[in-house]
KOLGUTOR-125380 format. One record per residue (C-alpha): residue in three letters; x, y, z. Coordinates in steps of 0.2 Angstrom, whole numbers, always signed. Layout:
ala;X;Y;Z .
...
***
This chain:
met;-1;+0;+1 .
thr;+7;+17;-5 .
val;+6;+31;+9 .
gly;+15;+49;+9 .
leu;+29;+50;+22 .
leu;+22;+67;+26 .
ala;+14;+72;+10 .
cys;+10;+88;+17 .
gly;+29;+91;+15 .
asn;+38;+95;+0 .
glu;+25;+87;-14 .
arg;+43;+80;-23 .
gly;+47;+69;-8 .
gln;+49;+51;-12 .
arg;+32;+40;-7 .
phe;+35;+25;+1 .
asp;+26;+5;+0 .
phe;+23;+2;+21 .
ser;+20;-20;+22 .
gly;+16;-28;+36 .
thr;+4;-23;+46 .
val;-2;-6;+41 .
ala;-19;-4;+39 .
thr;-26;+6;+25 .
gly;-25;+24;+28 .
ser;-9;+20;+38 .
gly;-5;+39;+35 .
asp;-18;+43;+46 .
asp;-11;+28;+58 .
ala;+5;+39;+60 .
gly;-5;+53;+64 .
gln;-14;+43;+77 .
tyr;+4;+39;+84 .
ile;+6;+58;+85 .
lys;-10;+63;+93 .
ala;-8;+51;+108 .
trp;+11;+55;+110 .
ile;+10;+75;+111 .
ser;+1;+86;+122 .
glu;+1;+107;+125 .
thr;+16;+102;+141 .
asp;+23;+86;+137 .
val;+29;+72;+123 .
lys;+22;+55;+129 .
lys;+36;+46;+122 .
asp;+56;+46;+123 .
phe;+66;+57;+112 .
pro;+84;+54;+116 .
lys;+95;+71;+115 .
ile;+77;+80;+114 .
asn;+72;+91;+130 .
glu;+53;+83;+127 .
lys;+44;+97;+139 .
lys;+53;+111;+131 .
val;+47;+108;+113 .
ala;+31;+102;+120 .
pro;+22;+118;+116 .
asp;+29;+119;+99 .
leu;+25;+101;+92 .
phe;+7;+103;+97 .
ala;+4;+119;+91 .
phe;+12;+112;+73 .
tyr;+4;+95;+74 .
ser;-13;+102;+78 .
asn;-14;+115;+66 .
arg;-13;+99;+54 .
glu;-22;+87;+62 .
phe;-7;+78;+69 .
ser;-5;+72;+52 .
pro;+16;+67;+48 .
ala;+23;+83;+38 .
trp;+42;+77;+34 .
asn;+46;+69;+17 .
thr;+62;+62;+10 .
asn;+69;+77;+4 .
thr;+66;+89;+19 .
ala;+71;+74;+30 .
gln;+88;+72;+20 .
glu;+89;+91;+20 .
leu;+87;+93;+38 .
leu;+101;+80;+42 .
asn;+112;+86;+31 .
leu;+112;+102;+41 .
leu;+111;+94;+56 .
gln;+128;+85;+50 .
his;+138;+100;+47 .
leu;+132;+110;+62 .
asp;+150;+112;+66 .
arg;+149;+126;+53 .
glu;+138;+134;+65 .
gly;+149;+132;+80 .
leu;+137;+119;+87 .
asn;+141;+100;+89 .
pro;+132;+89;+79 .
glu;+133;+77;+92 .
ala;+121;+85;+102 .
tyr;+109;+78;+89 .
pro;+103;+62;+85 .
ile;+110;+60;+68 .
gln;+111;+42;+67 .
glu;+95;+36;+73 .
leu;+88;+49;+61 .
arg;+96;+41;+47 .
ser;+91;+25;+52 .
leu;+73;+27;+55 .
leu;+74;+37;+36 .
asp;+83;+23;+30 .
thr;+70;+11;+33 .
ala;+56;+23;+29 .
arg;+62;+21;+11 .
thr;+62;+2;+11 .
asp;+44;-7;+11 .
arg;+46;-12;+33 .
ala;+42;+5;+39 .
ser;+25;+2;+50 .
ala;+15;+18;+54 .
glu;+24;+20;+72 .
ser;+40;+22;+65 .
val;+35;+35;+52 .
ala;+27;+45;+67 .
arg;+46;+44;+76 .
leu;+54;+50;+63 .
asp;+42;+64;+60 .
val;+43;+71;+77 .
trp;+58;+67;+80 .
leu;+63;+78;+64 .
ser;+51;+93;+70 .
ala;+59;+90;+89 .
ser;+77;+90;+82 .
tyr;+71;+108;+72 .
leu;+64;+115;+84 .
lys;+79;+113;+97 .
leu;+93;+118;+84 .
ala;+81;+136;+81 .
asp;+79;+139;+99 .
met;+100;+135;+101 .
ile;+104;+147;+85 .
ala;+92;+160;+92 .
thr;+97;+160;+112 .
gly;+112;+152;+113 .
lys;+119;+135;+117 .
val;+124;+139;+135 .
asn;+111;+147;+147 .
pro;+118;+164;+151 .
asp;+110;+165;+169 .
lys;+124;+153;+172 .
phe;+134;+168;+174 .
gly;+123;+181;+181 .
lys;+138;+189;+190 .
ser;+147;+196;+173 .
trp;+135;+194;+161 .
his;+115;+206;+161 .
ile;+113;+203;+142 .
lys;+100;+190;+141 .
pro;+94;+183;+123 .
gln;+76;+184;+118 .
ala;+66;+168;+118 .
pro;+59;+167;+101 .
asp;+42;+164;+101 .
thr;+30;+157;+87 .
leu;+43;+142;+84 .
tyr;+31;+129;+75 .
thr;+27;+143;+62 .
his;+47;+142;+56 .
leu;+44;+123;+57 .
gln;+30;+126;+45 .
lys;+43;+134;+32 .
ala;+54;+121;+34 .
val;+46;+107;+30 .
asn;+40;+115;+16 .
gly;+57;+114;+9 .
arg;+66;+130;+16 .
ile;+75;+123;+31 .
asp;+90;+135;+31 .
ala;+79;+150;+24 .
ser;+68;+148;+40 .
leu;+84;+146;+51 .
asp;+90;+163;+45 .
tyr;+77;+172;+55 .
phe;+84;+165;+70 .
arg;+103;+169;+68 .
pro;+110;+184;+75 .
arg;+110;+200;+64 .
phe;+127;+207;+73 .
ala;+138;+208;+57 .
gln;+151;+197;+66 .
tyr;+142;+184;+68 .
asn;+142;+179;+50 .
lys;+161;+185;+49 .
leu;+168;+173;+63 .
arg;+157;+158;+55 .
gln;+165;+162;+40 .
his;+182;+163;+49 .
leu;+176;+146;+58 .
gln;+178;+138;+42 .
thr;+194;+143;+37 .
tyr;+203;+138;+55 .
gln;+195;+122;+54 .
lys;+202;+118;+36 .
ile;+218;+121;+45 .
leu;+216;+109;+58 .
asp;+208;+96;+46 .
glu;+226;+99;+36 .
gly;+234;+95;+51 .
gly;+237;+110;+58 .
trp;+251;+122;+60 .
pro;+267;+120;+64 .
thr;+277;+122;+82 .
ile;+289;+133;+84 .
glu;+305;+132;+96 .
lys;+309;+144;+110 .
gly;+325;+153;+106 .
asp;+333;+170;+107 .
lys;+325;+186;+101 .
leu;+326;+188;+83 .
lys;+328;+208;+74 .
pro;+327;+212;+56 .
gly;+341;+205;+46 .
asp;+345;+189;+56 .
ala;+347;+171;+51 .
asp;+340;+157;+62 .
ser;+332;+139;+55 .
arg;+317;+144;+68 .
leu;+313;+157;+53 .
ala;+306;+145;+40 .
thr;+294;+136;+54 .
ile;+287;+156;+57 .
arg;+283;+160;+37 .
lys;+273;+143;+36 .
arg;+265;+147;+54 .
leu;+260;+165;+47 .
tyr;+258;+160;+29 .
leu;+243;+148;+34 .
thr;+235;+160;+45 .
gly;+236;+173;+30 .
asp;+247;+185;+37 .
leu;+260;+181;+25 .
ala;+254;+181;+9 .
thr;+270;+173;-2 .
pro;+269;+155;-4 .
pro;+281;+144;+1 .
asp;+288;+141;-15 .
gln;+293;+159;-18 .
trp;+303;+161;-5 .
gln;+320;+165;-7 .
gln;+328;+165;+9 .
pro;+316;+158;+21 .
thr;+329;+157;+34 .
leu;+331;+177;+33 .
phe;+321;+188;+44 .
asp;+317;+202;+28 .
ser;+307;+214;+26 .
leu;+292;+204;+22 .
leu;+293;+194;+37 .
val;+294;+210;+47 .
lys;+278;+217;+39 .
ala;+269;+199;+42 .
val;+275;+198;+59 .
asn;+268;+215;+62 .
arg;+252;+211;+55 .
tyr;+249;+195;+66 .
gln;+255;+205;+81 .
ala;+241;+220;+79 .
arg;+227;+206;+75 .
asn;+231;+199;+91 .
gly;+233;+212;+103 .
leu;+251;+212;+104 .
ala;+264;+227;+104 .
val;+270;+231;+86 .
glu;+287;+228;+85 .
ala;+303;+223;+72 .
ala;+306;+208;+82 .
ile;+302;+189;+88 .
thr;+300;+185;+104 .
asp;+295;+173;+117 .
asn;+279;+180;+119 .
leu;+275;+181;+102 .
val;+281;+163;+98 .
ala;+270;+158;+115 .
val;+254;+167;+108 .
met;+258;+158;+88 .
asn;+259;+143;+96 .
val;+243;+141;+103 .
pro;+235;+126;+94 .
val;+221;+129;+81 .
glu;+209;+119;+91 .
thr;+209;+132;+104 .
arg;+207;+147;+93 .
leu;+192;+134;+85 .
lys;+184;+135;+102 .
gln;+185;+152;+106 .
ile;+179;+157;+88 .
met;+164;+145;+94 .
leu;+163;+154;+113 .
asn;+161;+168;+104 .
leu;+149;+166;+91 .
asp;+136;+157;+109 .
arg;+142;+174;+118 .
ile;+133;+183;+101 .
arg;+117;+172;+101 .
trp;+114;+178;+119 .
phe;+118;+196;+114 .
ala;+110;+199;+98 .
ser;+91;+194;+95 .
gly;+82;+201;+82 .
asp;+88;+213;+71 .
met;+101;+226;+77 .
pro;+95;+245;+80 .
asp;+102;+256;+65 .
thr;+112;+269;+77 .
tyr;+122;+264;+94 .
val;+137;+261;+103 .
leu;+147;+245;+104 .
val;+162;+244;+118 .
asn;+171;+228;+118 .
ile;+179;+225;+133 .
pro;+193;+213;+130 .
glu;+199;+225;+113 .
tyr;+198;+242;+125 .
arg;+188;+251;+111 .
leu;+173;+258;+107 .
arg;+163;+260;+91 .
val;+148;+271;+85 .
tyr;+137;+262;+73 .
glu;+126;+269;+60 .
gly;+117;+262;+47 .
gly;+126;+245;+51 .
lys;+143;+252;+47 .
ala;+156;+259;+61 .
ile;+159;+277;+58 .
lys;+172;+281;+72 .
gln;+181;+270;+85 .
met;+191;+277;+98 .
lys;+201;+267;+114 .
val;+194;+266;+130 .
val;+199;+261;+147 .
val;+188;+247;+157 .
gly;+188;+240;+174 .
lys;+199;+232;+183 .
glu;+198;+212;+186 .
met;+195;+216;+203 .
asn;+182;+229;+198 .
ala;+177;+222;+180 .
thr;+166;+230;+170 .
pro;+148;+221;+170 .
ile;+141;+217;+151 .
phe;+125;+225;+149 .
ser;+115;+235;+137 .
asp;+105;+253;+140 .
met;+101;+268;+132 .
ile;+111;+285;+133 .
glu;+99;+296;+141 .
tyr;+111;+312;+143 .
ala;+126;+319;+145 .
glu;+133;+330;+161 .
phe;+146;+343;+157 .
ser;+160;+349;+169 .
pro;+152;+335;+182 .
tyr;+154;+332;+199 .
trp;+162;+315;+204 .
asn;+153;+307;+217 .
val;+163;+296;+223 .
pro;+158;+277;+225 .
thr;+155;+272;+244 .
ser;+167;+257;+241 .
ile;+181;+270;+235 .
ala;+178;+282;+248 .
thr;+179;+269;+262 .
lys;+196;+261;+255 .
glu;+203;+276;+249 .
leu;+197;+295;+253 .
trp;+192;+295;+271 .
pro;+207;+289;+279 .
lys;+217;+301;+267 .
ile;+205;+315;+272 .
lys;+204;+310;+290 .
ala;+222;+312;+291 .
ser;+226;+326;+282 .
thr;+217;+344;+285 .
gly;+224;+349;+267 .
tyr;+220;+332;+257 .
gln;+202;+338;+253 .
arg;+206;+356;+248 .
arg;+221;+349;+237 .
his;+211;+335;+229 .
his;+194;+349;+226 .
tyr;+183;+336;+236 .
glu;+169;+343;+246 .
ile;+157;+331;+258 .
leu;+138;+333;+259 .
asp;+127;+327;+271 .
gly;+117;+313;+263 .
trp;+115;+308;+244 .
gly;+100;+316;+241 .
asn;+95;+331;+232 .
asn;+92;+343;+243 .
ala;+111;+336;+253 .
arg;+120;+352;+260 .
val;+140;+353;+260 .
val;+149;+352;+277 .
ser;+164;+355;+283 .
arg;+176;+344;+288 .
ser;+177;+347;+304 .
arg;+159;+344;+307 .
val;+160;+326;+301 .
asn;+153;+312;+314 .
trp;+168;+300;+310 .
asn;+159;+285;+317 .
asn;+144;+286;+305 .
leu;+152;+289;+288 .
ser;+139;+281;+280 .
ser;+129;+297;+282 .
tyr;+140;+307;+271 .
arg;+145;+307;+253 .
ile;+162;+313;+245 .
arg;+161;+321;+228 .
gln;+175;+331;+218 .
lys;+170;+349;+211 .
pro;+169;+351;+190 .
gly;+187;+355;+185 .
pro;+204;+349;+175 .
trp;+207;+339;+190 .
asn;+190;+331;+191 .
ala;+192;+310;+189 .
leu;+178;+310;+177 .
gly;+186;+323;+166 .
lys;+176;+336;+156 .
val;+160;+327;+152 .
lys;+151;+309;+155 .
phe;+138;+300;+146 .
met;+125;+291;+156 .
phe;+113;+278;+154 .
pro;+106;+276;+171 .
asn;+106;+257;+178 .
glu;+110;+247;+193 .
tyr;+128;+245;+190 .
ala;+132;+266;+190 .
ile;+141;+262;+176 .
tyr;+143;+275;+161 .
leu;+157;+282;+149 .
his;+167;+297;+155 .
asp;+182;+308;+150 .
thr;+197;+308;+160 .
pro;+211;+319;+166 .
ala;+222;+302;+164 .
asp;+226;+304;+144 .
his;+242;+295;+147 .
leu;+234;+277;+149 .
phe;+227;+277;+131 .
asp;+245;+276;+126 .
glu;+246;+260;+135 .
arg;+242;+242;+126 .
glu;+234;+234;+140 .
arg;+220;+245;+148 .
ala;+210;+240;+162 .
phe;+212;+253;+174 .
ser;+197;+259;+181 .
his;+184;+254;+194 .
gly;+172;+249;+181 .
cys;+167;+263;+172 .
ile;+172;+266;+155 .
arg;+184;+280;+149 .
val;+184;+287;+133 .
glu;+200;+294;+122 .
asp;+189;+306;+112 .
pro;+174;+312;+123 .
ala;+173;+329;+113 .
trp;+169;+320;+97 .
met;+156;+307;+107 .
ala;+147;+323;+112 .
asp;+149;+333;+96 .
trp;+139;+318;+90 .
leu;+126;+316;+103 .
phe;+120;+333;+102 .
pro;+120;+338;+84 .
gln;+109;+355;+88 .
phe;+129;+361;+96 .
thr;+143;+367;+86 .
arg;+160;+359;+91 .
gln;+163;+375;+98 .
gln;+149;+378;+109 .
val;+152;+359;+116 .
thr;+171;+362;+120 .
glu;+165;+380;+129 .
lys;+153;+367;+138 .
met;+167;+354;+144 .
asn;+179;+369;+150 .
asn;+169;+382;+157 .
asn;+168;+372;+174 .
arg;+149;+375;+175 .
his;+139;+358;+179 .
glu;+127;+357;+166 .
val;+114;+342;+161 .
val;+108;+340;+142 .
arg;+96;+327;+139 .
leu;+98;+318;+121 .
asp;+83;+320;+108 .
lys;+83;+305;+105 .
lys;+91;+290;+116 .
ile;+104;+279;+111 .
pro;+106;+262;+114 .
val;+125;+256;+121 .
tyr;+132;+238;+123 .
ile;+145;+234;+135 .
phe;+151;+217;+126 .
tyr;+164;+207;+127 .
leu;+171;+196;+111 .
thr;+188;+188;+111 .
thr;+188;+186;+95 .
phe;+181;+198;+78 .
glu;+185;+202;+65 .
asp;+191;+220;+61 .
glu;+190;+233;+48 .
glu;+203;+227;+37 .
gly;+193;+210;+36 .
arg;+209;+201;+49 .
leu;+202;+189;+63 .
asn;+208;+195;+80 .
phe;+209;+188;+95 .
arg;+212;+196;+112 .
glu;+218;+190;+132 .
asp;+204;+183;+140 .
leu;+204;+199;+151 .
tyr;+189;+194;+164 .
glu;+191;+172;+161 .
leu;+174;+174;+156 .
asp;+181;+163;+140 .
lys;+186;+151;+153 .
gln;+170;+148;+162 .
leu;+159;+147;+147 .
thr;+171;+131;+141 .
ser;+166;+119;+155 .
glu;+147;+123;+152 .
phe;+151;+124;+132 .
asp;+159;+108;+132 .
ser;+148;+98;+147 .
met;+134;+100;+136 .
ile;+127;+91;+119 .
***
């Protein structure tokens, strides 16, 4: 008897002859199995590698809408299997899905031995696998709630997954999954680099470079041939091996390749090969692949749906801020971020206003540990550093003299620093009120921007070019007006006409404006924390 394996799917799918006990209308019999197994809250059948309770609502909505008839056919089933087999291209593990079991059921369905129950099982398992994959692409493999102390951007759970499942069974599987893929441009860029590094791994990886003396231009050393090969594999050296005339010489072409590698790895750019550079080049390709995968998952937490047209993004491990308009970075600048012990939290918010010539209300933790002891010990410290003491934190708090402070009840007081060139916040701060008391601000310590690693703050983010930021945020002012507001020492609050999204983010690998894949040190060890969770889940 001939029935369709989900005849309501792609009409071009192969049809099957079911023998044995399958009665007339075995497609309907398969539907009866599906109806018996699925409810709005649970699936009364074991499907390994599937969280049945999680997919049950969408499975019920999908199948009830089609009167529980099978939905897949050979073409669409094979297409989904092919996609699952190559999930490493998405930075995910194919072993998390029942590929072998699905293939076995599909092979059976292509013969005359398939029962209605096996057809139903294959159909539901395919649908559940699609739902699992769509949810994983949309929200990440690992739940970011496990990192609540540092990570405060929550992915948006996709709704109406079953409507996209319908598109999948109609033969548009990968296109339907595009809906769930992050629109943040770095996601697809990293997917491409993932394939490049996977190819390097498949071809044997890169060679290990021996330690040795520091090498400078003009030096000759047998290790340089290995270094050339290492740099050639990752595209830092464009000249192919058959054109190397003196592979053991540190010539000008190798200097350029070394500098390119140093720049995209956040290292000091210098005409030298040091032990530190060799150690970074010797990081295995497997480790770099995992690093890309971890950052892809982190982007899934961050970029649910479309990105706004205009936004500000700070990448903490890169110590850099970018301003985006129309999906393109129009400006970038260096930033100083929180020290490891005062880590800048990862979150998103909206820039609402700026304070020109700001006061600095010293956080209680800093006041307790650093300022109160100095103010108490020295009668001149407060005056020299332009601090004043207030009798509370409210708007009606009054300035009081040092002599009137009750040193046994310091929690009743607030220390703030007056506006001026001495102020720790500089001449302007950009506010996006949040529970972490984090904001962007100027700094009088401009010399810190000359440092390669810039984790020096107590958590807030110091920006290299605050005048440009103010000019961009307030187009109603001329640059001269902005400069005047920043330098007149008169505190002024100016609200934006339209709030601007700001993202404080954490990427240890990314593509730069020149199309180069960059890697950075795991400043707050978030990659290290994520790795154990990522590897333990399938």
